[in-house]
N, C-alpha and C positions, 0 to 999 in steps of 0.2 A: 529411436530418436530421429528427428528430422535432420537431414543433412542440409547445409546451406543452399545447395542447388535446388531445394524444394521451394525456395522463395523466388518468385518472379518479381524483380524489382522495378519500381516506377522511377524513371529518371526525372530530376527536377526540371530539366530544360525542355521537356516534351510533354504533351498532354497525357493524362492517365491512360494506361493500357496501350499506349502507342507502340511500345517495344516489348511485347509480352514474353520474349525469351531472353531479355537482358539479365545479367547476373551482377550488375553494378548497383550497389545499394544507394538509395537516395538518403544521405545523411548530411545534414547541413547545420551549422551553428544557428541557434535560435536568435530571434531579433534581440538587439541590445536592450538591456533592461528587463528581460524576462525573469520572472520570479517563480518560486514554488507554486504560487496560486495559479499560474498560467499552465502548469503541467496537465496534460491530458493523455489518456491511454484508451484506445478502443479498437475493437475489431468490427469491420464493416464487410460482411460476407467474407470473401477471401483476403481482404485487405487488412493490414496492420497499420495503424496511424498513431504515432507518438509525437506530441508537441511539447516543447520547452521542458524536456526532462533530462536529468543527469543520468549517467550510467548507474549511479547509486539508486536513483528513483526507479529505474527500470528493473534492477535487481530486487528492490522492495516490491514492485509490482508482481514479479514472478513468485515472490514469497507471500503473496496474498496481502501485501501492505502491512505485514507484521514487522514493525520496526525493530531495530537492534538485532536483526538476524543476518546482517551483512557486515563483515568486519574486514579490515585490511584494505589494500589498494592505495594508489596515489591520491593526494589531496584533491587534484582537479576533478577526480571522479565524482565528487559531491558538489562541484561548483560550475563546471562547464555544461551548458544546456544545449540540447540538440533537437532538431525536428527530423523524424525518421518516417519513411513510408515504404512499405513493401507489400507484396502480394504473393499468396501461396497458390499452388496449383489446385487446391480444393479448400473447402471450408474446414477449418481446423476444429477438432473436438477439444473439449476442455483439457484433456490429458496431453494433447499435442501442442498446445499453445506455449507452455513454459519451455519445453525442449527446443521448439522452433526459435523462440526469442534468444535463448542461450546460444544456439548455433549461430545466429546472426551476430551476437556480441563477440563470439569467438572468432568469427571470420573478419569482421571489420574493426573491432577494437582489440583484437588479439587477447581477449580475456581468457585467463586461465584461473580456475577456481576449484575448490573441493569442499565437501561437506564434512563437518565434524561436530560432535556433541560436546558442549561446554557447560560447566557449572558456573552460573553468573548471578550477581545480585539482581533481584527483581521484585515482583509483586505477585501475590495470589489473590484472585477474586473469588469470593464465596458468597453464598446467599443464605438468608435466614429461612427458617422453616415456614414462616408466614410472611408474605410480601404482598399485602393487599393493593399497593400502588403499582405493582408490576403485573400488567394484564396481557394475556395472549392477544396477539394482533389478529385482525380480521384477514381472511384469505385474500381480499382484494386490495389491501393496503400497500402502498408503495413505501419501500424502505427509505428512511431519511434521518439525519441528525442535524439539528440546527436550533437557533435561538427562536423562542416564541415571543409573543407580545409583551410579556413581563420580563424579558431578557433572561429567562431560564432556559436550560438546555433540554429540548424536547426530543425524545427518541421514538420514532415511529417504525413499527415492523422491524425492530432491530434484533439481530442475533447476538449471542454472547461473544462470538468471535469479533463482531463489529464493535461491540462495547469495549472489549479488552484492547482492540486496536486504537480506539479513541482514547482510552485511559492511558495507554502506552505513550501516546503523543503528549498528553497533558502532564503526566507525572515523570516523563522522560526515563522510562525503563521498561524492560520486557515484562509481559504478563502471562500468567498461567490461569486458565479458566477452570475453576473447580466448583462452579455453581450447580452443575448437574442439570441446568435448564436447557432444554432442546427447543428448537423452533424460534419464532420471532415474537417480540413483545413490545408493548407501548408503556412508556413511563417518562417521568420528568425529573430532572435534577434541579430542584428549586433553589438555586444559588442566591436568589433575591431574598430568601428567608434566612440565610446564614448571616449571623451578625458578624461582620468583618472585624478582625483585630487590627491594630495599627500595623501598617506595612505588610499585611498578610497577602501572599501571592494568590492569584486566582486559582491555581492548582489546588491549594489547600481548601479553598471554599468549595470547589467541585468535589473534592474527596469527602468533605463533610456532607454535602448534599447527596452524594451516592450512598453514604452510610445511613442517612435519614430515610432513604427509600427502603433500606433493608439489606443492601449489599455490604459485605465486609471486605476491606482491602488490607492485606497483611504484607509486611515486608518480609521477604524470604529469598534465600538462594534457590534458584530453579535450574533444572537441567533442560537445555534446549539445543536443537540442531541449528547450526549457523552455516552460512555460506562464507567461506574464507577466500578472499581474492588474493591470488598469488602474484598476478601481474596483469597490467592493462595499459594499452597505449591509445593515444588519440588517433582517430581515424584519418586516413589519407584522403585525397580528393576523390570525388565520385568517378 
C-alpha cells in the first residue's frame, strides 16, 4: 500500500510542480453551487485531479463507481464538495491507485474504514439465451452511455459492469451481474416505445425497455462487500 508520503502535493497558491517535495495536500472547498454533475476524477501521468467531489464520491470512485457499496460516515461526507490535487513520485498502476487515494483520505480526512460482507436487498441482472438486439462492439468503438436522437438510451461498447452501475443509479439499489456476458456490447433501451402509465416513473420505463431487449431484472437479496466508514473528519487548512 502507498504511504501518504508517496504523494508529492501541489500547493494551491503556487504553480504546479513548484514545490515537488511538499507533503501538504491541496484540498479546497469547491466553488459554491457545485453539483454532482460537476464532479470529475482523472489521473494525468503522476497527477491525481479531483474536482467538485464529496468524500462519498471519492469512495465510490475507488469502488469502481458501484453505488451502495459505501455505508456509514457523517452526513457532510455526502454533501461537502472538494477540489483535490496531488502528485505521485511515479505513474501509478491500476492496482496502486485505490490504496494511494485511501491513504490520502486517511491522512487528510482522518478516514477510518473497514470492509465487510453484507446481505442486502438488491437486483440481479440476467440475460436471455437469444438477444439479437445486443451486439458485440467493434474493437475501435469508444464506450459511452447517453440519449440518442429519439431520446432512447444508447449503450455503445458497454460492459455488463457499466450497465449494472447505470441500472443501480436508475433503480436505486445494488446489482449483481449474472448475464455471463463478457466484453463490450452495443444496444439501445427504447424507452420511447414503452407506453407510459399514469404517473409512471422513468425508472420503470427504463426497466421495461431493458427487458424488451432481452435482459431480465429480478429483485433479490444479494451478498456484497461494502466499505464501512467508521469515522471521518473535515480537512484542516492546507
